[in-house]
C-alpha positions in Angstrom: 81.2 55.8 -172.6 77.9 57.3 -173.5 74.8 55.6 -174.8 71.2 56.1 -175.8 68.9 53.1 -176.3 71.7 51.1 -177.7 72.0 47.4 -177.5 74.5 46.4 -180.1 74.4 42.8 -180.9 76.0 39.9 -182.7 77.5 36.5 -182.2 79.2 35.4 -179.0 80.9 32.3 -180.4 84.4 32.9 -181.5 85.9 30.5 -184.1 88.8 30.5 -186.6 91.7 28.5 -187.9 95.2 29.5 -189.0 95.4 28.7 -192.7 95.4 31.6 -195.2 94.0 35.1 -195.2 91.5 34.7 -198.0 88.1 36.3 -197.4 85.2 34.0 -198.1 81.5 34.7 -198.6 79.8 31.4 -198.1 76.6 30.6 -196.3 77.3 28.8 -193.0 80.7 30.3 -192.3 81.0 32.2 -189.0 82.4 35.7 -188.5 85.0 36.9 -189.4 84.2 34.9 -192.6 87.9 34.3 -193.2 90.4 31.5 -192.9 92.6 33.1 -190.3 93.8 32.9 -186.7 91.0 34.4 -184.7 92.2 33.5 -181.2 92.4 36.7 -179.0 94.9 34.9 -176.8 97.5 35.1 -179.7 97.2 38.8 -180.2 97.2 41.9 -177.9 94.9 43.9 -180.1 91.5 44.8 -178.7 88.5 47.0 -179.5 86.1 48.4 -176.9 82.8 50.3 -177.2 83.2 54.0 -176.4 79.7 55.4 -176.7 78.0 58.0 -178.9 79.3 61.3 -180.4 76.4 63.5 -181.1 76.2 66.1 -183.9 79.9 66.1 -184.9 80.4 67.2 -188.6 76.6 67.3 -188.8 76.3 63.6 -188.0 75.9 61.2 -185.1 78.5 58.6 -184.5 78.9 55.3 -182.7 82.5 55.2 -181.2 85.0 52.6 -180.3 88.7 52.5 -179.2 91.4 50.3 -180.4 94.0 49.4 -177.8 96.6 46.9 -176.7 96.0 44.3 -173.9 99.2 42.4 -173.6 98.2 40.8 -170.3 95.2 39.2 -171.9 97.2 37.8 -174.8 98.4 34.9 -172.7 99.8 33.0 -175.8 102.2 36.0 -176.4 104.9 35.8 -173.7 106.8 39.0 -173.2 110.1 37.3 -173.6 110.2 34.4 -176.0 112.2 33.5 -179.1 109.3 31.5 -180.5 106.6 34.1 -180.2 103.6 33.2 -182.3 103.3 35.0 -185.7 100.1 36.9 -184.7 101.6 38.5 -181.6 103.6 41.2 -183.3 102.2 42.3 -186.7 100.8 45.8 -187.3 97.1 46.6 -187.3 95.9 47.0 -190.8 92.1 46.5 -190.7 89.1 46.3 -188.4 85.8 44.6 -189.3 82.5 44.4 -187.5 79.8 41.8 -188.1 76.7 43.5 -189.5 73.3 42.9 -190.9 73.1 42.6 -194.7 69.7 44.2 -194.7 71.2 47.4 -193.2 73.5 48.1 -196.2 73.8 51.9 -196.4 73.3 52.6 -192.7 77.0 53.2 -192.1 78.9 55.4 -194.7 81.8 57.0 -192.9 84.5 56.4 -190.4 85.9 59.2 -188.2 89.5 58.2 -187.2 91.4 59.5 -184.2 89.2 62.4 -183.3 91.1 65.2 -181.5 94.6 63.7 -182.3 97.3 65.4 -184.3 100.3 63.0 -184.2 101.4 63.2 -187.8 104.8 61.6 -187.1 102.9 58.3 -186.3 100.0 58.7 -188.7 97.6 59.4 -185.8 95.7 62.4 -187.3 91.9 63.1 -187.3 90.4 62.2 -190.6 87.1 61.0 -192.1 87.0 58.2 -194.6 84.2 56.6 -196.6 83.2 53.1 -195.4 80.1 50.9 -195.8 78.4 47.7 -194.9 79.7 45.2 -197.5 77.3 42.3 -198.2 79.2 39.1 -198.6 76.2 36.8 -199.1 72.7 38.4 -199.6 70.5 38.0 -196.5 73.2 36.0 -194.8 76.5 37.8 -194.0 77.9 41.3 -194.2 80.8 43.3 -192.6 81.7 46.9 -191.9 85.3 47.1 -193.0 87.7 49.9 -191.8 91.1 49.9 -193.5 92.0 53.5 -194.5 93.9 55.5 -191.9 95.2 52.4 -190.1 98.3 50.3 -190.7 99.4 51.0 -187.1 102.5 49.4 -185.7 102.2 48.1 -182.1 104.8 50.5 -181.0 102.6 53.4 -182.0 99.5 52.0 -180.3 101.5 51.4 -177.2 102.1 55.1 -176.9 98.3 55.5 -176.2 97.4 53.3 -173.2 93.9 54.8 -173.2 93.5 53.5 -176.8 92.8 55.4 -180.0 89.3 56.4 -180.9 87.4 55.7 -184.1 83.7 56.2 -184.9 81.2 55.0 -187.4 78.4 57.3 -188.5 74.8 56.4 -188.2 72.7 57.4 -191.3 69.1 58.0 -190.2 66.0 56.2 -191.6 67.9 53.1 -192.8 68.4 50.9 -189.8 68.4 51.3 -186.0 71.6 50.6 -184.1 70.1 47.4 -182.7 69.0 46.2 -186.2 72.5 46.8 -187.6 74.4 44.9 -184.9 71.8 42.5 -183.6 70.6 40.6 -186.6 71.9 37.3 -185.1 69.4 37.8 -182.3 71.8 38.3 -179.4 73.1 41.5 -177.8 76.8 41.1 -178.4 78.6 43.1 -181.0 81.6 41.3 -182.6 84.7 42.6 -184.2 87.9 41.2 -185.8 91.3 42.9 -186.2 93.4 42.0 -189.2 97.1 42.3 -189.9 98.3 43.2 -193.4 98.4 39.6 -194.6 94.9 38.9 -193.2 96.3 35.7 -191.7 95.7 37.0 -188.2 92.2 38.2 -187.2 91.8 38.2 -183.4 88.1 38.3 -182.7 86.3 39.7 -179.7 82.9 40.6 -178.5 81.0 42.7 -175.9 77.6 42.0 -174.5 74.8 44.5 -173.8 72.3 41.8 -173.0 70.6 41.8 -169.6 70.6 38.0 -169.9 74.4 37.9 -169.7 75.0 40.0 -166.5 72.6 40.1 -163.6 73.7 43.4 -161.9 71.0 46.1 -162.0 70.6 49.7 -160.8 67.4 51.4 -159.7 66.5 54.6 -157.9 65.8 53.8 -154.3 64.8 57.1 -152.8 65.1 60.9 -153.2 65.1 63.3 -150.3 64.7 67.1 -150.5 67.4 69.2 -149.1 68.5 72.8 -149.0 68.9 73.9 -152.6 68.6 70.4 -154.1 68.0 66.7 -153.7 69.9 63.7 -152.2 69.5 60.7 -154.6 70.2 57.1 -153.7 70.4 54.2 -156.1 70.3 50.5 -155.2 73.0 48.4 -156.9 72.1 44.7 -156.7 72.1 41.3 -158.4 68.7 40.5 -159.8 67.7 37.1 -158.4 65.6 36.1 -161.5 68.3 37.3 -163.9 71.0 35.4 -162.0 69.0 32.2 -162.1 68.8 32.2 -165.9 72.0 34.0 -166.7 73.8 33.0 -169.9 77.5 32.7 -169.1 78.7 32.4 -172.7 80.6 35.7 -172.2 81.7 34.8 -168.7 80.0 37.7 -166.8 77.3 35.9 -164.7 79.2 36.0 -161.4 81.5 38.9 -161.9 81.7 41.9 -159.6 80.3 45.3 -160.4 83.0 47.6 -161.7 81.2 50.8 -162.6 77.8 52.4 -163.3 77.2 55.0 -166.0 74.1 57.3 -166.4 73.1 59.0 -169.6 72.9 62.5 -168.1 72.3 66.2 -168.9 75.7 67.9 -169.7 74.4 71.1 -168.1 74.5 69.3 -164.7 78.3 69.3 -164.6 79.3 71.1 -161.4 75.9 70.3 -159.7 76.7 66.8 -158.5 78.5 66.1 -155.1 80.8 63.2 -154.3 79.0 60.0 -153.7 78.8 57.6 -150.8 78.4 53.9 -150.6 76.6 51.8 -148.0 76.6 48.1 -147.6 80.4 47.9 -148.3 83.6 48.8 -146.5 86.5 50.8 -147.9 86.8 54.1 -149.8 85.3 54.2 -153.2 86.4 56.5 -156.1 84.6 59.7 -156.9 82.3 60.2 -159.9 83.4 61.8 -163.1 81.9 63.1 -166.4 83.0 61.7 -169.7 85.1 64.2 -171.6 83.1 63.9 -174.9 79.8 62.1 -174.1 76.9 63.2 -171.8 77.6 60.5 -169.3 78.0 60.6 -165.5 80.3 57.8 -164.4 80.8 56.1 -161.0 84.0 54.1 -161.4 86.2 51.6 -159.6 83.3 50.3 -157.5 84.5 46.8 -157.4 81.4 45.5 -155.6 81.7 41.7 -155.0 78.9 39.5 -156.3 78.1 38.5 -152.7 77.4 42.1 -151.9 75.1 42.4 -154.8 72.9 39.6 -153.5 72.0 41.8 -150.6 72.4 45.1 -152.4 74.5 48.2 -151.8 73.3 51.9 -152.0 75.1 54.6 -153.9 74.0 58.1 -152.9 74.9 61.6 -154.3 73.5 65.1 -154.1 72.2 67.4 -156.9 73.0 70.8 -155.4 73.0 73.3 -158.3 73.6 75.8 -159.6 72.6 74.4 -163.0 70.6 71.4 -161.8 68.8 70.8 -158.5 66.7 67.8 -159.1 66.7 64.3 -160.6 64.4 65.2 -163.5 66.9 67.8 -164.7 69.7 65.3 -164.5 68.1 62.5 -166.6 68.4 62.9 -170.3 65.4 60.7 -171.0 62.9 63.1 -169.5 59.7 61.5 -168.1 61.0 58.0 -168.5 63.7 58.5 -165.9 67.4 57.9 -166.3 69.1 55.4 -168.7 71.8 53.4 -166.9 74.4 50.8 -167.7 76.1 48.4 -165.2 79.6 47.3 -166.1 81.5 44.1 -165.4 85.3 43.7 -165.4 87.6 43.0 -167.0 87.5 45.3 -170.0 83.9 46.1 -169.2 82.9 43.1 -171.4 79.3 43.1 -170.2 77.2 46.2 -169.7 73.4 45.8 -169.8 71.4 48.9 -170.2 68.1 49.6 -168.5 65.9 52.5 -167.3 65.6 53.7 -163.8 62.1 55.2 -163.3 61.7 58.1 -160.9 60.7 57.4 -157.3 
């Protein structure tokens, strides 16, 4: 994932009933504004945020991935003769809750960037989409249907998920205004089958009120040809005391940390070390597409976060030799996101000022 100052937002309350698949546009109805089965426990389909794609086809994009999570679909047993109807249909449509006032902000969908699997219909294409206002000043959705109609067997061939992106038309709405009109920091999606009777709904929180883990620069020491940088990873006491557990992240461990970073610094970062914990941790990696430095598989328990742990790495050249060169946000420092498991459902974003 990569990110700029993005705090996508929407509802965190998931509701729905299994009746018909008729779309409604009535004030007071909750997303997905349909009479359909919205329980994610009855479907393996999921969507996750995948960051920004900058200046592709002369546009900037907000990207996601569609994937299968059969383990989380606990009402869909692997072997059962009475499997619920929503466990096995194909994926026909994806919708996002959106702000009616931002109509015109999103105009295109980039499907399956970099893929060329014509036999299964997984080929890179760009389609027109838009923010469809259902009720003025009340409800709207971004609907993606062209280029889909994927059978589960096709999506199962891509365990990493298949990418899709929505463009961001400038000077209409900010990212936050588009996805945060409900006043929270949770974006919400629904995945529909061809009948629109099944619409498993999910969300992801970028709100600092939903997850108390934080990252700050602790110290920087000069060395031969570069710098040694240490970050403190910790549970913020004040945030923990007032944490909103609607998404279920308040006492989760820390899974990974991502920094919005300068791509030119690839090859200039050493493997990191962790203090305050025992056991070998994974190395860092760079996102293949986005300008993001990722420290993954940290698995720091909440209890460790109460005291804090220290993640240290070296910036050793040749392209970058100091922290200011690494950070993409210039004088403000580095932008960082802390991620909770499972599925990275919470990932608040904050700045780490230089020390």
